[in-house]
N, C-alpha and C positions, 0 to 999 in steps of 0.2 A: 704347676707343682704346689698345690695348696696343702697337701697332706705331708706330714713329717712323722712317720711311724704312727699313723692313725690320729694324730693331733692336728686339728684344723688350724694351721698357723703358717704364714709365709716362711719359706726356708730361711730367708735373710734374717727375719726376726728370731727364728729358732736358734740360728748360729750365734746371733748377738746375745741371746739369753744364756746360752751355754758358756760363752766367753765371760759374761758378767759374773755368773755363778762360780765359774772356775777360777776367777781372779781371787777368790777367797784363799787359794793356795799360794797367793803371791802377797807379800807385804804391801800395805796401802801406798807407800811411797814409791813402789816399783810397778804399779799397775799400768801406768801409761807406757812404760818401757815394754812390758809384756805384750800389750795390745799392739804396739807399733811393730815389734818383732813378728808377731803372729801375722799381721797383714803384709809385712815385707815378704815373708816366705810364701804366703798364699799367692800374692800377685806375681812374684818372680817364678815360682815353680809352675804356676798356670801357664805362663809364657813359654817355659821350656817344654811343658807337656803338650802344648799345641804342636810343636815341631818334631819331637822325638819319634812318635809312631810313624811319621811320614818319611823319615830318613832312610830306613831299609828299602822302601819302595823306590825312593829317589836314587839311591845308590845302585840298586838293581837295574834301573832303567839306564844308568850310565855304563852298564856292562860289568858291574862288580860281581865276582863269584862269592860263594858263601864265606870264605875266609876273609875277603876284603870287607864284606858287610860287618863281620865280627870286628875287624880292625877299626872301623869307624866308631863303633861303640867302645871298643877296648882302648883306643887312644884317649878318650875322655877319662876312663877309669884309671888307666896307667898314670896319666898326668896328675890326677887327684892323689893317687897313692904316693907319688913322689913328693908333692908339695904339701900335703896335709900335715905331717908331723912338724914341718918347719913353720907353717903359718899358725898352727895351734899353739906351739911353744912360744912364738913371738907374741901372740895375742895375750898369753898369760903374763907377759912382761910389759908389753907396750900398751895394751888396751884393745877393746873389741871394735869400736866404731870405724876406725880407718880401714880395717880389713874388709868389713861388711860393705862399705861404700865402694872400695876399689873393685871388689868382686862383682857388684851390681853393674858398675860401669863397663867392666869387661864383658859381661853378658850382653849388654846393649850393643856393643861394637861387634861382637861375634855374630849376632843375629843379622846384621847388615852384611857381614862378610859371606855368610851362607848364600846370599842372593847372587853374588858375583862369582861363585865357584862353579866351574864347569867340568871338573874331573874328580875322580875318586881320591887322588892324592891330596887335593886341596881340602876335601871334606875331612880327611884324616888329620891334617895339620890344624884345621880350625877347631875340630873337636878336642885336640890336645890343649889348645889355648883355653877353650871353654872349661876344660877340667881344672886348669889352674885357677880360673875365676871361681869355680865352685868350691875349691879348697879354701878360699877366703871367706866364703859365706856360711855354709851349712854347719860345720863343727863350731865355728866361732859363735853363731847365733845360738846353737844348742848349749854351749858353755855359758853364754850370757843368761839363758833361761834357767839353767841349773843353779847358777849362783844366786839368783834372786828368789828362788822358791823357798817356801817354809820347810823346816825340818819335819819329816813324817808325812809330807804330802808330795814327795818326789814323783811317785807314780801318776798321781792325778795331774800335777803340773806338766809333766812331760807328755802324758797322754793327750792333754788338751792342746799342747803345742804341736804334737804330731798330727792332730786333726787338721791343722793348716796345710801340712804337706799332703796328706791323703785326700783332702777335699780338692786341692788344686790339681793333684795328679789325676784324680778322677774326672775333673772338669776339662783339663787341658786336652787330652786325646780326642774327646768328643768334639770339642771346639775345632781342633785341628782338622779332623775329618770333614766337618761341615764347611769350614773355611776353604779347604782345598777343593771340595766339590762345587761350591758356589762361585768362588773367585779363582784362586790359584795357589800354588805352593809358595810363591813369593809373598803373597798376602799373609800367610802364616808366619813367615820370618819377620815381616814388619810388625805384626802383633807382638811377637816375642820381644822385639826391640823396644816398643812403646811401653810394655808392661815392666820391663827391666828398668827403664828410665823412671817410671813412676815409683818403683821400689827405692831407687836411689834418692829421689826427692823426699820420700817419707823418712829415710835414714838420716838425711842431712838436716831435716827440720825438727823431727820429734825425738831422736835419740839424744841423751844428755852428752855434754862434753866429756872428754877423757877424765878430767879431774873429779867428776861425779860418778864414775863407774865403780862398781862394788870392789873390784880387785885393787883399785887405787885407794879406796876407803879403808879396806882391811889391812893393807900394807904387809901382806904375808909373802914370804919368799916361796915360790912354787918349787915342787920337786923337779929334779932334772928329768929330761926325757929318758935317759938311760935307766933311771930308777923306775919310772913308770912302766917302761917296756918289760922289765923283768917281773912284774907282778903276775902271779899265777892265776889269781881270780879274774883279772882283766883278760888274761889269755883265754879263759873259758868263754867270756863274753865275745871276744874277737872271733873265735872259732865258729860259734853259732851264727854271728852276724855275717861272717864270710859265706857260710853254707847257704843261708837264707837269700842273700843277695846274688849268689851265683844262679839261683833259680829265677830271681827277678831278671837277671841279665838274659837268660834264655827266653823268658816270656816277652820282654820288651824288644829284644833283638829279632827273634824268629817267629813269634806268634803272628805278627802281621804278614810275614811271608807264607807261613803255614796255612793261615786262614785264607789268604788271597789266592795262592797258587793251587792248594789242594781242594778247597771248598768253594772257590770262586766268589768270596764275599767282597762286598763293596767297602769303600772307605769308612762309611758310617758304622757298619757292623764291626769292622776291624777295630775302630776306635773304642767301641763299646766293650769289646773283649779285653783290650788292654786296661780299660777303665774299671771293669767289673770287680776284679780282685782288689784293686786299690780302694774302690768305693766301700766295699765290705769291710776292709781293714779300717778305713777312716771312721765308719759308723761305730766301731768297737773301741776306738782309742780312749774316749772319755770314760765309758763304763768299765773297761778293763784297766784303765789307769786307776780308777777308784778302787777296783778290786785288788790291784797290786799293792796298795797301801794297807790292805787288811788280810790278804791271803799269802800263801807261800809263793814268792816270786819265782823261785827256781822251778817249782812244779808247773807254774803257768808257762814258762819258757819251753819246757819239755813237751807239754801237751800241744802247744802251738806248733812246735817243730814237727810233731808226728802228723798233724793235720796238713801242714804244708807239704810234707813229703808225699802224702796221698794225693793232694791236689795237683802237684806238678806232673805226676805220672799219668793222670787221668786222660789228658788229651791224646796220648799214644793210642788209646782205644776209641777215640772219638769217631762218630759216624755222621755228626751233624753240628750245626752251630750251637744247639742247646747243650750238646756234650762238652764242647769247648767252653761254653759259658759256665757250666757246672764245675768244671775243673778249676778255672781261674777263681771262681767264688770260694771254693773249698780252700784253695791256697791263700786267698785273702782272709778267710776266717782264721786260719792258723797264725798268720802274721798279726792280725788284730788282737789275738790273745797273748802272743809272745812279746811283741815289741814294746808296749808300755812297761812291762815288767823288766825287760832287758835294759831299757834306757834309764829306768829308776835305779837299777843296780849300778849303772855307769855313773849316774850323778853322785851316788854315795861314795863310789870309788874316787871320783874327782875331788870330793870334799876331804876324804881321808888323805889323799896325796897333795892336796892344796894345788892341784894342777888340772883344773876342769878343762881348759883348752886342750892340753896334751891328751887327756883321756878321751875326749870326744873326737879329737883328730885321729887317734889310733883306731878307735871304733869305726870312724868313717873311712879310714884307710882300708880296713877289712871289707867294708861295703864296696869300695872301689875295686879292690882286687877280686872280690867275688863277682862283680859285674864283668870285669875283664876276662877272667878265666872261664866264667859261665858262658859268655858269648863266644869265646874262642873254641871252647869244647863243643858247643852246639854247631859252630861253623864246620869244624872237622867232621862231626857226625853227619852233617848234611852232605859234605863233599865225598866222604868215603862210604857212607851207608845210605841213609835217607833222612830227610828233614825230621821225620817223626821220632827218630831215635834220640833226638836232643832231649826229650822230656824224661825218658827213663834215666838218662845220665844225670839229670838234675835231681831226680828222686834219690839216687844213690848218694850224691853229695849231701843232700839235706839229711838223710838218715845217718850218715857219718857224723854230721854236726850235732845231731841229737844225742848220739852215743858219747861223744867226746866231751860235750859241755859239762855234764855232772861230774865227770872224772876230774876236770881241772877246777871247777868252781865248787870246792868243798869247804864252804865257809862255816865256821862254828856258830 
């Protein structure tokens, strides 16, 4: 992989160069924190991405019907939705580092627990615990990044940070498929555990103590969770995020089954399908984050939503691997345009309310609920109609999110 968009440069050097330039959006005294958070998320989400595409097939081999496959994914999302507001609000009051560290350690233990599970009920329980661990990591890290970014560069800073998630999500499924084919499913779980442990070490060593965190330095009282929840503009962001991640739930939960059972694709190609949309979104995070600081963020969200709605319905008419690939890439294109603008709007809202953790937790709760209801909806479509009908259902939800978002988000 010597080429990076036509530039002869190793990928690792290209990513390092982007991070270095992107740190201009971060004050100099916070650059080390930003880089540490970037790599914590990259390492951890790579480990999770190795495992997630293999879980539907694993569950199906254990005899799980469509609704039980959905419950395995839904338990994770439901748990996150329950714990996110609590952990987000607590992190606004107590600090970020303890929650990030606890979540990483939970991920490490969960990966080992997967190996010893031999029934569907056990998978559901472990995924519920994993969701609680996730609730301590992602919104708290996003709040941390939002707090240390410069005013006026929220889109670029969040787009750069989102790059860590999208790169790792695109890398993880491919690695998972290869690891499963060469070694075993247990080897994939061990990889997740090791990577989570590495993230915990980075957190412990390189993140500053609580006394040096920005929320402690500012000494500002955050808005209550009740006040944040009633914010109408935030509701618009939540609705769109919910619709978008409902579609992600369909792709992540049922695209592996659809591609494997309908088209007979092997693990490597299945991993590539799950990866493709994420990879396209990841490539656009930095340029679209830059654009979000200069263009109309609301319009960018709407355009991205329309493209995502078209992408999620395309697999319904697929006749080959290339059709499936085109659909997930179009969906990824929409997400790449919309998400940097959406997260930039969330950072501004967090600053307004002086409750960055609560805002990011509520937005991530919408993500979790979307994943849960999207996977359940797809499971019901699979059991009562056919698996292919899950994708038009996702398109309807995405289109509704695009219509409701501008109605609620009518900022002057």
